[in-house]
N, C-alpha and C positions, 0 to 999 in steps of 0.2 A: 159853463155852457151846458145846456140841457138838450138831450136827444129825445126824439119821439120813437117809440118802439111799436112796430107793426108785426103782427103774426100772420103767417100764411094760413089759409083756411085748413090745410092738412094738419098744421101744428095745432090749431084750435080743436080739431077733431081728436087728435092724439091726446091733448090735455083733458078733454071731456071724458075720455075713456079711462083715465087714471082714477084710483081711489081718492076720495075727497082730501085727505091729509096731504098726500103727495101732490095733488093738483094745486092746493093752496101754496105749498112750498115752492113749486115750480113758478107759479104766477108771481110770487114775491121776488124771486131771483130774477125773472125776466123784467120785472118792473124796475129793479135796481140797475139794469143796464142803461136806463135813461140818465143816470148821474155820470157814469164814465164807462163806456163799453170797451175800452182798451186795456185797462189796468186791473189785474187780479187783486182782490181784497177779501176780507172776511165776508162770507155769504155770497161771493161771486168768484168762483174758480174759473178764470178766463185764460185761454191759450190761443195764440195765433196758429192756424193750421199751416204746416209747411208744404204739403202737397197741393193744396187748393188755394190758389191766389185769392187774396182779399177775404178769406173766410176766417172766422173766429169760432171757438167752441166754448160753450158755457156748460159746466158740469154741475148738476144738482143731484147729489146722491148717486144712484146708478142710472140716471137719465142724462142725455146729452142733447144740446141744442146748437145747431150751426146757424150762424148769422153773418150778414154782410153789413158794412157801414157805408152809406151813401149820403154825403153831405151831413145833414143834421138828423138823419133817419137811421134807425137800426131795423133791418129787415130780417126777421127770424124765418129762415127758409125750411128748416127740417128739425124734427124732434124724434128721438128714438131711445130705446133702452141700450145700455152699455153692451157692446159686442155685436150689435146688429148693423151699425152704420159705418160711415167713412167709406 
């Protein structure tokens, strides 16, 4: 089953503010969520958030992305640097 990944406009702005190499790495990891947004694997460090219902966290280096899964869509709601979010 394939999922469609949608980025919140604030996440797109956040990604645009990153250096090009980091931006590329983040986009590739977010794109990999379309294969399986539930299971952690090489290149996709995924964790279900315990305090926030239905939220998952994707870790890309020291960047974090929070997302929700609705039917066949992955909605990336927030992107931030480690230590600033949650």
